[in-house]
Short mmCIF file of the C-alpha atoms (twelve columns), coordinates in Angstrom:
data_MODEL
# 
_entry.id   MODEL 
# 
loop_
_atom_site.group_PDB 
_atom_site.id 
_atom_site.type_symbol 
_atom_site.label_atom_id 
_atom_site.label_alt_id 
_atom_site.label_comp_id 
_atom_site.label_asym_id 
_atom_site.label_seq_id 
_atom_site.Cartn_x 
_atom_site.Cartn_y 
_atom_site.Cartn_z 
_atom_site.pdbx_PDB_model_num 
ATOM 1   C CA . UNK A 1   -40.497 40.947 -15.481 1 
ATOM 2   C CA . UNK A 2   -40.322 44.431 -14.963 1 
ATOM 3   C CA . UNK A 3   -37.194 46.095 -12.716 1 
ATOM 4   C CA . UNK A 4   -37.647 49.029 -10.887 1 
ATOM 5   C CA . UNK A 5   -34.895 51.751 -9.136  1 
ATOM 6   C CA . UNK A 6   -34.246 55.051 -7.267  1 
ATOM 7   C CA . UNK A 7   -30.450 56.842 -8.639  1 
ATOM 8   C CA . UNK A 8   -29.246 59.941 -7.097  1 
ATOM 9   C CA . UNK A 9   -26.677 62.352 -7.747  1 
ATOM 10  C CA . UNK A 10  -27.845 63.244 -11.017 1 
ATOM 11  C CA . UNK A 11  -29.251 66.543 -10.552 1 
ATOM 12  C CA . UNK A 12  -28.246 69.973 -7.955  1 
ATOM 13  C CA . UNK A 13  -31.355 69.275 -6.031  1 
ATOM 14  C CA . UNK A 14  -30.749 66.123 -5.454  1 
ATOM 15  C CA . UNK A 15  -33.926 64.837 -6.088  1 
ATOM 16  C CA . UNK A 16  -33.819 60.948 -6.725  1 
ATOM 17  C CA . UNK A 17  -34.844 59.890 -10.362 1 
ATOM 18  C CA . UNK A 18  -36.755 56.438 -10.794 1 
ATOM 19  C CA . UNK A 19  -35.991 53.841 -13.426 1 
ATOM 20  C CA . UNK A 20  -38.425 51.542 -14.810 1 
ATOM 21  C CA . UNK A 21  -37.174 48.828 -17.450 1 
ATOM 22  C CA . UNK A 22  -38.217 45.323 -18.247 1 
ATOM 23  C CA . UNK A 23  -35.537 42.619 -18.450 1 
ATOM 24  C CA . UNK A 24  -35.633 39.219 -20.734 1 
ATOM 25  C CA . UNK A 25  -33.756 36.239 -18.960 1 
ATOM 26  C CA . UNK A 26  -30.365 37.283 -20.329 1 
ATOM 27  C CA . UNK A 27  -30.968 40.255 -18.029 1 
ATOM 28  C CA . UNK A 28  -30.690 42.657 -21.171 1 
ATOM 29  C CA . UNK A 29  -32.408 46.113 -19.969 1 
ATOM 30  C CA . UNK A 30  -35.382 47.472 -21.760 1 
ATOM 31  C CA . UNK A 31  -36.046 50.858 -20.598 1 
ATOM 32  C CA . UNK A 32  -39.584 52.012 -20.335 1 
ATOM 33  C CA . UNK A 33  -39.820 54.807 -17.928 1 
ATOM 34  C CA . UNK A 34  -38.015 57.412 -15.914 1 
ATOM 35  C CA . UNK A 35  -39.459 60.164 -13.256 1 
ATOM 36  C CA . UNK A 36  -37.763 62.743 -11.511 1 
ATOM 37  C CA . UNK A 37  -39.704 63.139 -7.755  1 
ATOM 38  C CA . UNK A 38  -39.085 64.884 -4.549  1 
ATOM 39  C CA . UNK A 39  -38.923 61.422 -3.086  1 
ATOM 40  C CA . UNK A 40  -38.929 57.694 -3.652  1 
ATOM 41  C CA . UNK A 41  -41.916 57.276 -1.628  1 
ATOM 42  C CA . UNK A 42  -44.958 54.389 -2.433  1 
ATOM 43  C CA . UNK A 43  -47.119 57.300 -4.248  1 
ATOM 44  C CA . UNK A 44  -44.162 58.093 -6.166  1 
ATOM 45  C CA . UNK A 45  -43.342 54.291 -7.641  1 
ATOM 46  C CA . UNK A 46  -46.948 53.656 -7.897  1 
ATOM 47  C CA . UNK A 47  -47.182 57.113 -10.362 1 
ATOM 48  C CA . UNK A 48  -44.202 55.398 -12.159 1 
ATOM 49  C CA . UNK A 49  -46.267 52.069 -12.709 1 
ATOM 50  C CA . UNK A 50  -49.110 53.892 -14.054 1 
ATOM 51  C CA . UNK A 51  -47.059 55.639 -16.748 1 
ATOM 52  C CA . UNK A 52  -46.368 52.432 -18.053 1 
ATOM 53  C CA . UNK A 53  -49.840 51.613 -19.333 1 
ATOM 54  C CA . UNK A 54  -50.859 55.364 -19.638 1 
ATOM 55  C CA . UNK A 55  -48.403 55.124 -22.307 1 
ATOM 56  C CA . UNK A 56  -49.235 52.200 -23.977 1 
ATOM 57  C CA . UNK A 57  -52.953 53.057 -24.151 1 
ATOM 58  C CA . UNK A 58  -51.903 56.182 -25.951 1 
ATOM 59  C CA . UNK A 59  -49.880 54.280 -28.836 1 
ATOM 60  C CA . UNK A 60  -53.095 51.394 -28.995 1 
ATOM 61  C CA . UNK A 61  -50.815 48.965 -27.340 1 
ATOM 62  C CA . UNK A 62  -52.326 46.379 -24.683 1 
ATOM 63  C CA . UNK A 63  -52.228 47.169 -21.027 1 
ATOM 64  C CA . UNK A 64  -49.368 44.754 -19.263 1 
ATOM 65  C CA . UNK A 65  -49.691 43.217 -15.394 1 
ATOM 66  C CA . UNK A 66  -46.237 42.172 -15.179 1 
ATOM 67  C CA . UNK A 67  -45.480 38.344 -13.432 1 
ATOM 68  C CA . UNK A 68  -42.747 39.264 -11.359 1 
ATOM 69  C CA . UNK A 69  -41.448 42.690 -10.108 1 
ATOM 70  C CA . UNK A 70  -37.264 43.138 -9.424  1 
ATOM 71  C CA . UNK A 71  -35.759 45.628 -6.804  1 
ATOM 72  C CA . UNK A 72  -34.216 46.138 -3.651  1 
ATOM 73  C CA . UNK A 73  -35.493 45.911 -0.534  1 
ATOM 74  C CA . UNK A 74  -37.632 49.374 -0.003  1 
ATOM 75  C CA . UNK A 75  -41.244 48.641 0.716   1 
ATOM 76  C CA . UNK A 76  -42.292 51.647 -1.059  1 
ATOM 77  C CA . UNK A 77  -41.881 49.728 -4.162  1 
ATOM 78  C CA . UNK A 78  -43.254 46.612 -3.010  1 
ATOM 79  C CA . UNK A 79  -46.671 48.659 -1.854  1 
ATOM 80  C CA . UNK A 80  -46.533 50.479 -4.872  1 
ATOM 81  C CA . UNK A 81  -46.321 46.996 -6.800  1 
ATOM 82  C CA . UNK A 82  -49.378 45.346 -5.045  1 
ATOM 83  C CA . UNK A 83  -51.464 48.291 -5.967  1 
ATOM 84  C CA . UNK A 84  -50.974 49.054 -9.220  1 
ATOM 85  C CA . UNK A 85  -49.860 45.229 -10.018 1 
ATOM 86  C CA . UNK A 86  -52.177 42.886 -7.682  1 
ATOM 87  C CA . UNK A 87  -50.754 39.360 -7.582  1 
ATOM 88  C CA . UNK A 88  -47.196 40.196 -8.795  1 
ATOM 89  C CA . UNK A 89  -44.694 38.187 -7.357  1 
ATOM 90  C CA . UNK A 90  -41.971 40.291 -5.625  1 
ATOM 91  C CA . UNK A 91  -38.314 39.239 -6.647  1 
ATOM 92  C CA . UNK A 92  -35.821 40.273 -4.342  1 
ATOM 93  C CA . UNK A 93  -32.324 41.255 -5.753  1 
ATOM 94  C CA . UNK A 94  -30.031 38.656 -4.791  1 
ATOM 95  C CA . UNK A 95  -27.134 41.284 -5.290  1 
ATOM 96  C CA . UNK A 96  -28.764 43.822 -3.039  1 
ATOM 97  C CA . UNK A 97  -28.867 40.759 -0.120  1 
ATOM 98  C CA . UNK A 98  -25.011 39.468 -0.609  1 
ATOM 99  C CA . UNK A 99  -23.802 43.152 -0.657  1 
ATOM 100 C CA . UNK A 100 -25.720 44.037 2.962   1 
ATOM 101 C CA . UNK A 101 -24.286 40.781 4.447   1 
ATOM 102 C CA . UNK A 102 -21.353 42.039 3.618   1 
ATOM 103 C CA . UNK A 103 -21.842 45.526 5.034   1 
ATOM 104 C CA . UNK A 104 -23.172 43.945 8.097   1 
ATOM 105 C CA . UNK A 105 -19.741 41.505 8.366   1 
ATOM 106 C CA . UNK A 106 -17.647 44.720 7.487   1 
ATOM 107 C CA . UNK A 107 -19.134 46.211 10.653  1 
ATOM 108 C CA . UNK A 108 -19.218 42.721 12.960  1 
ATOM 109 C CA . UNK A 109 -15.359 42.904 11.545  1 
ATOM 110 C CA . UNK A 110 -15.593 39.002 10.664  1 
ATOM 111 C CA . UNK A 111 -12.281 36.857 10.054  1 
ATOM 112 C CA . UNK A 112 -11.530 36.993 6.450   1 
ATOM 113 C CA . UNK A 113 -11.665 33.053 6.155   1 
ATOM 114 C CA . UNK A 114 -14.809 32.699 8.032   1 
ATOM 115 C CA . UNK A 115 -16.573 35.352 5.799   1 
ATOM 116 C CA . UNK A 116 -15.600 33.598 2.390   1 
ATOM 117 C CA . UNK A 117 -17.113 30.420 3.776   1 
ATOM 118 C CA . UNK A 118 -20.229 32.099 4.597   1 
ATOM 119 C CA . UNK A 119 -20.251 33.961 1.588   1 
ATOM 120 C CA . UNK A 120 -19.653 30.620 -0.735  1 
ATOM 121 C CA . UNK A 121 -22.889 28.585 1.643   1 
ATOM 122 C CA . UNK A 122 -24.519 31.306 1.163   1 
ATOM 123 C CA . UNK A 123 -24.446 31.168 -2.600  1 
ATOM 124 C CA . UNK A 124 -25.407 27.651 -2.672  1 
ATOM 125 C CA . UNK A 125 -28.604 28.400 -0.277  1 
ATOM 126 C CA . UNK A 126 -29.398 30.708 -3.402  1 
ATOM 127 C CA . UNK A 127 -29.308 28.329 -5.757  1 
ATOM 128 C CA . UNK A 128 -32.682 26.096 -4.606  1 
ATOM 129 C CA . UNK A 129 -34.832 25.552 -6.772  1 
ATOM 130 C CA . UNK A 130 -37.805 25.285 -4.280  1 
ATOM 131 C CA . UNK A 131 -39.102 27.130 -1.474  1 
ATOM 132 C CA . UNK A 132 -38.850 24.157 0.657   1 
ATOM 133 C CA . UNK A 133 -35.354 23.287 -0.326  1 
ATOM 134 C CA . UNK A 134 -34.631 26.896 0.092   1 
ATOM 135 C CA . UNK A 135 -35.822 26.886 3.675   1 
ATOM 136 C CA . UNK A 136 -34.331 23.348 4.687   1 
ATOM 137 C CA . UNK A 137 -30.690 24.806 3.410   1 
ATOM 138 C CA . UNK A 138 -30.984 27.749 5.192   1 
ATOM 139 C CA . UNK A 139 -31.736 26.330 8.497   1 
ATOM 140 C CA . UNK A 140 -28.562 23.801 8.091   1 
ATOM 141 C CA . UNK A 141 -26.746 26.728 7.266   1 
ATOM 142 C CA . UNK A 142 -27.685 28.397 10.728  1 
ATOM 143 C CA . UNK A 143 -26.460 25.272 12.637  1 
ATOM 144 C CA . UNK A 144 -23.137 25.523 10.835  1 
ATOM 145 C CA . UNK A 145 -22.193 29.065 11.305  1 
ATOM 146 C CA . UNK A 146 -24.455 30.322 14.305  1 
ATOM 147 C CA . UNK A 147 -21.272 28.549 16.644  1 
ATOM 148 C CA . UNK A 148 -18.992 30.634 15.258  1 
ATOM 149 C CA . UNK A 149 -21.150 33.920 13.208  1 
ATOM 150 C CA . UNK A 150 -24.062 34.255 15.604  1 
ATOM 151 C CA . UNK A 151 -24.841 37.852 15.117  1 
ATOM 152 C CA . UNK A 152 -24.232 37.489 11.275  1 
ATOM 153 C CA . UNK A 153 -26.444 34.341 11.029  1 
ATOM 154 C CA . UNK A 154 -29.150 35.898 13.194  1 
ATOM 155 C CA . UNK A 155 -29.395 39.392 10.614  1 
ATOM 156 C CA . UNK A 156 -29.568 37.097 7.760   1 
ATOM 157 C CA . UNK A 157 -32.603 35.178 9.134   1 
ATOM 158 C CA . UNK A 158 -34.455 38.620 10.244  1 
ATOM 159 C CA . UNK A 159 -33.563 40.745 7.914   1 
ATOM 160 C CA . UNK A 160 -33.704 38.308 4.526   1 
ATOM 161 C CA . UNK A 161 -35.188 35.207 5.423   1 
ATOM 162 C CA . UNK A 162 -38.359 35.643 7.830   1 
ATOM 163 C CA . UNK A 163 -39.205 38.919 6.151   1 
ATOM 164 C CA . UNK A 164 -42.248 38.318 3.679   1 
ATOM 165 C CA . UNK A 165 -41.311 40.285 0.931   1 
ATOM 166 C CA . UNK A 166 -37.300 40.410 1.393   1 
ATOM 167 C CA . UNK A 167 -37.074 36.360 1.095   1 
ATOM 168 C CA . UNK A 168 -37.540 35.793 -2.494  1 
ATOM 169 C CA . UNK A 169 -33.904 35.976 -3.815  1 
ATOM 170 C CA . UNK A 170 -33.335 32.264 -4.262  1 
ATOM 171 C CA . UNK A 171 -33.430 31.076 -8.078  1 
ATOM 172 C CA . UNK A 172 -36.677 28.664 -8.028  1 
ATOM 173 C CA . UNK A 173 -38.720 31.654 -7.117  1 
ATOM 174 C CA . UNK A 174 -38.375 33.072 -10.995 1 
ATOM 175 C CA . UNK A 175 -37.802 30.015 -12.777 1 
ATOM 176 C CA . UNK A 176 -35.788 31.122 -16.191 1 
ATOM 177 C CA . UNK A 177 -35.612 34.835 -15.285 1 
ATOM 178 C CA . UNK A 178 -32.660 37.171 -13.211 1 
ATOM 179 C CA . UNK A 179 -31.630 37.021 -9.839  1 
ATOM 180 C CA . UNK A 180 -30.312 40.111 -9.725  1 
ATOM 181 C CA . UNK A 181 -31.244 43.685 -10.961 1 
ATOM 182 C CA . UNK A 182 -27.564 44.412 -12.701 1 
ATOM 183 C CA . UNK A 183 -29.142 45.212 -15.630 1 
ATOM 184 C CA . UNK A 184 -31.299 47.601 -14.296 1 
ATOM 185 C CA . UNK A 185 -28.299 49.315 -12.274 1 
ATOM 186 C CA . UNK A 186 -26.016 49.458 -15.725 1 
ATOM 187 C CA . UNK A 187 -29.047 51.666 -16.958 1 
ATOM 188 C CA . UNK A 188 -28.741 54.038 -13.990 1 
ATOM 189 C CA . UNK A 189 -24.327 53.731 -14.452 1 
ATOM 190 C CA . UNK A 190 -25.314 55.190 -18.280 1 
ATOM 191 C CA . UNK A 191 -27.753 57.753 -16.849 1 
ATOM 192 C CA . UNK A 192 -25.000 59.329 -14.906 1 
ATOM 193 C CA . UNK A 193 -22.615 59.008 -17.574 1 
ATOM 194 C CA . UNK A 194 -25.025 61.039 -20.128 1 
ATOM 195 C CA . UNK A 195 -24.854 63.750 -17.454 1 
ATOM 196 C CA . UNK A 196 -21.177 63.626 -17.330 1 
ATOM 197 C CA . UNK A 197 -21.431 62.682 -13.894 1 
ATOM 198 C CA . UNK A 198 -22.553 66.304 -12.629 1 
ATOM 199 C CA . UNK A 199 -25.178 67.068 -10.800 1 
ATOM 200 C CA . UNK A 200 -27.121 69.939 -12.952 1 
ATOM 201 C CA . UNK A 201 -29.210 72.279 -12.568 1 
ATOM 202 C CA . UNK A 202 -33.091 70.798 -13.256 1 
ATOM 203 C CA . UNK A 203 -33.256 72.517 -16.578 1 
ATOM 204 C CA . UNK A 204 -30.041 71.626 -17.878 1 
ATOM 205 C CA . UNK A 205 -31.210 67.795 -16.383 1 
ATOM 206 C CA . UNK A 206 -34.527 67.757 -18.422 1 
ATOM 207 C CA . UNK A 207 -32.762 68.754 -21.453 1 
ATOM 208 C CA . UNK A 208 -30.185 66.097 -21.274 1 
ATOM 209 C CA . UNK A 209 -33.095 63.732 -20.615 1 
ATOM 210 C CA . UNK A 210 -35.338 65.088 -23.349 1 
ATOM 211 C CA . UNK A 211 -32.572 65.463 -25.831 1 
ATOM 212 C CA . UNK A 212 -30.212 62.237 -25.380 1 
ATOM 213 C CA . UNK A 213 -31.307 60.219 -23.335 1 
ATOM 214 C CA . UNK A 214 -34.635 59.437 -24.354 1 
ATOM 215 C CA . UNK A 215 -33.520 59.672 -28.265 1 
ATOM 216 C CA . UNK A 216 -30.869 57.065 -27.262 1 
ATOM 217 C CA . UNK A 217 -32.826 54.677 -25.117 1 
ATOM 218 C CA . UNK A 218 -35.457 54.894 -28.455 1 
ATOM 219 C CA . UNK A 219 -32.881 54.200 -30.488 1 
ATOM 220 C CA . UNK A 220 -31.266 50.988 -29.012 1 
ATOM 221 C CA . UNK A 221 -34.352 49.384 -28.593 1 
ATOM 222 C CA . UNK A 222 -35.026 50.332 -32.718 1 
ATOM 223 C CA . UNK A 223 -31.544 48.443 -33.605 1 
ATOM 224 C CA . UNK A 224 -31.694 45.808 -36.122 1 
ATOM 225 C CA . UNK A 225 -32.616 42.167 -35.017 1 
ATOM 226 C CA . UNK A 226 -29.202 40.901 -35.713 1 
ATOM 227 C CA . UNK A 227 -27.478 43.114 -32.553 1 
ATOM 228 C CA . UNK A 228 -27.832 40.457 -29.836 1 
ATOM 229 C CA . UNK A 229 -27.103 42.848 -27.146 1 
ATOM 230 C CA . UNK A 230 -30.421 45.296 -27.720 1 
ATOM 231 C CA . UNK A 231 -32.789 42.132 -29.120 1 
ATOM 232 C CA . UNK A 232 -35.435 40.949 -26.350 1 
ATOM 233 C CA . UNK A 233 -34.607 37.499 -25.913 1 
ATOM 234 C CA . UNK A 234 -37.061 34.840 -24.143 1 
ATOM 235 C CA . UNK A 235 -35.409 31.630 -23.188 1 
ATOM 236 C CA . UNK A 236 -37.054 30.150 -26.298 1 
ATOM 237 C CA . UNK A 237 -34.678 32.318 -28.358 1 
ATOM 238 C CA . UNK A 238 -31.152 30.687 -26.772 1 
ATOM 239 C CA . UNK A 239 -28.443 29.803 -29.337 1 
ATOM 240 C CA . UNK A 240 -25.699 27.046 -28.367 1 
ATOM 241 C CA . UNK A 241 -22.545 27.009 -29.825 1 
ATOM 242 C CA . UNK A 242 -21.361 24.221 -32.188 1 
ATOM 243 C CA . UNK A 243 -18.699 23.205 -29.634 1 
ATOM 244 C CA . UNK A 244 -21.331 22.905 -26.826 1 
ATOM 245 C CA . UNK A 245 -23.544 20.878 -28.687 1 
ATOM 246 C CA . UNK A 246 -20.490 18.229 -29.873 1 
ATOM 247 C CA . UNK A 247 -19.397 18.096 -25.947 1 
ATOM 248 C CA . UNK A 248 -23.089 17.443 -25.673 1 
ATOM 249 C CA . UNK A 249 -23.362 14.751 -28.125 1 
ATOM 250 C CA . UNK A 250 -20.197 13.236 -26.778 1 
ATOM 251 C CA . UNK A 251 -21.064 13.570 -23.246 1 
ATOM 252 C CA . UNK A 252 -24.774 11.700 -23.695 1 
ATOM 253 C CA . UNK A 253 -23.779 8.917  -25.608 1 
ATOM 254 C CA . UNK A 254 -21.602 7.303  -22.375 1 
ATOM 255 C CA . UNK A 255 -23.295 9.411  -19.038 1 
ATOM 256 C CA . UNK A 256 -26.069 7.297  -17.334 1 
ATOM 257 C CA . UNK A 257 -29.526 8.772  -16.799 1 
ATOM 258 C CA . UNK A 258 -31.930 7.653  -14.581 1 
ATOM 259 C CA . UNK A 259 -36.047 8.303  -15.246 1 
ATOM 260 C CA . UNK A 260 -38.302 8.733  -12.533 1 
ATOM 261 C CA . UNK A 261 -42.235 8.342  -13.634 1 
ATOM 262 C CA . UNK A 262 -45.211 8.704  -11.854 1 
ATOM 263 C CA . UNK A 263 -49.063 8.889  -12.455 1 
ATOM 264 C CA . UNK A 264 -48.432 12.768 -10.409 1 
ATOM 265 C CA . UNK A 265 -46.230 13.669 -12.796 1 
ATOM 266 C CA . UNK A 266 -46.402 15.234 -15.520 1 
ATOM 267 C CA . UNK A 267 -43.697 15.027 -18.511 1 
ATOM 268 C CA . UNK A 268 -40.323 13.291 -17.349 1 
ATOM 269 C CA . UNK A 269 -37.587 13.886 -14.816 1 
ATOM 270 C CA . UNK A 270 -34.411 12.783 -15.538 1 
ATOM 271 C CA . UNK A 271 -31.568 12.505 -13.141 1 
ATOM 272 C CA . UNK A 272 -28.116 12.973 -14.135 1 
ATOM 273 C CA . UNK A 273 -24.630 13.052 -12.297 1 
ATOM 274 C CA . UNK A 274 -21.957 15.864 -12.327 1 
ATOM 275 C CA . UNK A 275 -19.466 15.034 -14.977 1 
ATOM 276 C CA . UNK A 276 -17.060 14.393 -11.582 1 
ATOM 277 C CA . UNK A 277 -19.137 11.956 -9.909  1 
ATOM 278 C CA . UNK A 278 -19.000 8.411  -9.390  1 
ATOM 279 C CA . UNK A 279 -21.115 6.242  -11.330 1 
ATOM 280 C CA . UNK A 280 -22.455 4.691  -8.332  1 
ATOM 281 C CA . UNK A 281 -23.956 8.049  -6.666  1 
ATOM 282 C CA . UNK A 282 -26.988 7.801  -9.265  1 
ATOM 283 C CA . UNK A 283 -28.456 5.405  -7.068  1 
ATOM 284 C CA . UNK A 284 -32.182 4.678  -5.676  1 
ATOM 285 C CA . UNK A 285 -31.207 6.031  -2.722  1 
ATOM 286 C CA . UNK A 286 -29.631 9.329  -3.714  1 
ATOM 287 C CA . UNK A 287 -32.798 10.251 -5.872  1 
ATOM 288 C CA . UNK A 288 -35.084 9.539  -3.080  1 
ATOM 289 C CA . UNK A 289 -33.162 11.861 -0.726  1 
ATOM 290 C CA . UNK A 290 -33.201 14.342 -3.613  1 
ATOM 291 C CA . UNK A 291 -36.895 14.454 -4.445  1 
ATOM 292 C CA . UNK A 292 -37.566 14.592 -0.702  1 
ATOM 293 C CA . UNK A 293 -35.139 17.733 -0.017  1 
ATOM 294 C CA . UNK A 294 -36.852 19.463 -2.606  1 
ATOM 295 C CA . UNK A 295 -40.619 18.942 -0.770  1 
ATOM 296 C CA . UNK A 296 -38.918 19.403 2.396   1 
ATOM 297 C CA . UNK A 297 -39.383 15.911 3.876   1 
ATOM 298 C CA . UNK A 298 -36.095 14.874 4.433   1 
ATOM 299 C CA . UNK A 299 -33.903 16.749 6.610   1 
ATOM 300 C CA . UNK A 300 -29.959 16.059 5.971   1 
ATOM 301 C CA . UNK A 301 -27.547 15.338 9.113   1 
ATOM 302 C CA . UNK A 302 -25.326 18.421 8.237   1 
ATOM 303 C CA . UNK A 303 -25.154 21.842 5.733   1 
ATOM 304 C CA . UNK A 304 -22.427 19.713 3.957   1 
ATOM 305 C CA . UNK A 305 -24.483 16.937 3.112   1 
ATOM 306 C CA . UNK A 306 -27.383 18.727 1.040   1 
ATOM 307 C CA . UNK A 307 -24.484 20.855 -0.920  1 
ATOM 308 C CA . UNK A 308 -22.491 17.210 -1.658  1 
ATOM 309 C CA . UNK A 309 -26.424 15.974 -3.207  1 
ATOM 310 C CA . UNK A 310 -27.399 19.246 -4.938  1 
ATOM 311 C CA . UNK A 311 -23.528 19.317 -6.600  1 
ATOM 312 C CA . UNK A 312 -23.492 15.814 -7.716  1 
ATOM 313 C CA . UNK A 313 -27.253 14.933 -8.561  1 
ATOM 314 C CA . UNK A 314 -28.876 17.069 -10.697 1 
ATOM 315 C CA . UNK A 315 -32.515 16.841 -11.719 1 
ATOM 316 C CA . UNK A 316 -33.347 17.604 -15.246 1 
ATOM 317 C CA . UNK A 317 -37.325 18.408 -15.708 1 
ATOM 318 C CA . UNK A 318 -38.873 18.176 -19.821 1 
ATOM 319 C CA . UNK A 319 -42.612 18.937 -19.396 1 
ATOM 320 C CA . UNK A 320 -45.137 16.901 -21.428 1 
ATOM 321 C CA . UNK A 321 -45.644 19.217 -24.245 1 
ATOM 322 C CA . UNK A 322 -42.129 20.043 -24.870 1 
ATOM 323 C CA . UNK A 323 -40.720 20.505 -28.649 1 
ATOM 324 C CA . UNK A 324 -37.062 21.050 -28.038 1 
ATOM 325 C CA . UNK A 325 -34.373 21.435 -25.114 1 
ATOM 326 C CA . UNK A 326 -35.170 24.948 -24.648 1 
ATOM 327 C CA . UNK A 327 -38.502 23.855 -22.795 1 
ATOM 328 C CA . UNK A 328 -36.296 21.390 -20.366 1 
ATOM 329 C CA . UNK A 329 -34.799 22.532 -17.332 1 
ATOM 330 C CA . UNK A 330 -31.945 21.443 -14.823 1 
ATOM 331 C CA . UNK A 331 -31.487 21.909 -11.144 1 
ATOM 332 C CA . UNK A 332 -27.413 22.260 -11.558 1 
ATOM 333 C CA . UNK A 333 -25.753 25.839 -11.054 1 
ATOM 334 C CA . UNK A 334 -24.742 26.416 -14.910 1 
ATOM 335 C CA . UNK A 335 -28.026 25.947 -15.666 1 
ATOM 336 C CA . UNK A 336 -29.754 28.239 -13.131 1 
ATOM 337 C CA . UNK A 337 -27.119 31.276 -13.799 1 
ATOM 338 C CA . UNK A 338 -26.796 31.199 -17.364 1 
ATOM 339 C CA . UNK A 339 -29.882 28.956 -18.470 1 
ATOM 340 C CA . UNK A 340 -28.253 26.593 -20.787 1 
ATOM 341 C CA . UNK A 341 -26.073 23.365 -19.341 1 
ATOM 342 C CA . UNK A 342 -25.007 20.416 -21.172 1 
ATOM 343 C CA . UNK A 343 -27.494 18.304 -19.390 1 
ATOM 344 C CA . UNK A 344 -30.429 20.167 -21.399 1 
ATOM 345 C CA . UNK A 345 -28.863 19.801 -24.216 1 
ATOM 346 C CA . UNK A 346 -27.949 15.881 -23.726 1 
ATOM 347 C CA . UNK A 347 -31.539 15.244 -22.303 1 
ATOM 348 C CA . UNK A 348 -32.747 16.919 -25.814 1 
ATOM 349 C CA . UNK A 349 -30.479 14.562 -27.784 1 
ATOM 350 C CA . UNK A 350 -30.923 11.510 -25.860 1 
ATOM 351 C CA . UNK A 351 -35.261 12.019 -26.046 1 
ATOM 352 C CA . UNK A 352 -34.881 13.356 -29.776 1 
ATOM 353 C CA . UNK A 353 -36.390 16.601 -28.633 1 
ATOM 354 C CA . UNK A 354 -34.231 19.121 -31.479 1 
ATOM 355 C CA . UNK A 355 -35.598 21.194 -34.038 1 
ATOM 356 C CA . UNK A 356 -34.236 21.560 -37.420 1 
ATOM 357 C CA . UNK A 357 -31.749 24.271 -36.540 1 
ATOM 358 C CA . UNK A 358 -30.206 22.034 -33.945 1 
ATOM 359 C CA . UNK A 359 -30.003 18.565 -35.965 1 
ATOM 360 C CA . UNK A 360 -27.767 20.244 -38.284 1 
ATOM 361 C CA . UNK A 361 -25.223 21.189 -35.291 1 
ATOM 362 C CA . UNK A 362 -24.798 17.313 -34.584 1 
ATOM 363 C CA . UNK A 363 -21.866 15.555 -35.948 1 
ATOM 364 C CA . UNK A 364 -21.924 14.247 -39.141 1 
ATOM 365 C CA . UNK A 365 -22.459 10.086 -38.844 1 
ATOM 366 C CA . UNK A 366 -20.368 8.720  -41.449 1 
ATOM 367 C CA . UNK A 367 -20.218 4.722  -42.035 1 
ATOM 368 C CA . UNK A 368 -17.071 3.102  -42.027 1 
ATOM 369 C CA . UNK A 369 -16.317 1.381  -46.222 1 
ATOM 370 C CA . UNK A 370 -15.688 -1.820 -46.418 1 
# 
């Protein structure tokens, strides 16, 4: 995933500085390019995107065509991305969506308690794992809050649901990848620290960039692979503590699992309960409601109903070619945000899809002496 943004207050002339970086699944940020521009228009971002492959070609590296690009709602970024990387999927930063909704509620002077409930339930909508579930949950969200906050609901719908490029902020749009641009925002903050938060003349600014910023970026990326903060990590590199692995092992021994199979399903689908849910909740009726909600063919009576379903019942998806639990995905909030949860570990243990290092984390089974 690529991420891009424009940041200000770095030079005396108030020219924007455009930044481009690559994000790994943990939202670690790896800078690629930096540009000082007179504006932040489509042409400026297009040139920034071109620079990545121009540099790659000069270094004898392969050209890169990203699958996803993360940014705020600037249409200049969207248009430039579509021009340079045809077919790229444009992700909308969830943090920016939430921040804009908060600003709208500030301007409308929304009651603090209502504001808290609105943001909490909008966060539930953001956890949707399919487009159909996302649309269905927001429809119920509108019904829930339109009587008490019509202007807020209409604003969210118009700006962040109906807009074709601003509605891609739900978790299922880019599975196993970050949902915010916070990694790049942090990098931009480091830029401001490098110039001591002063608006430098252009000559001094270029001196800091070439003499310190570029050098520090290069040294950071070149750090030893044992440094966890700077090593690019894919989902296949996930590490788990022995404590969590033991917890998953103990939990899966008694936790009920329900497997769903069908000719049209590749791999295995396991349904599990949250640890606070009653065992009777894992039944065919609720599983059918869950599956139909994902494809948009079941309409819940209210927003509370769909939240209760997705909070108590979790879908664990095991691909047909899975070699270990890192290939497994889960619909629970813990997994969607941290890319690891007790459910995928339990599925790996129960279905015996563990690599050799994982097996060493299992509790030693001792036989009792007679």
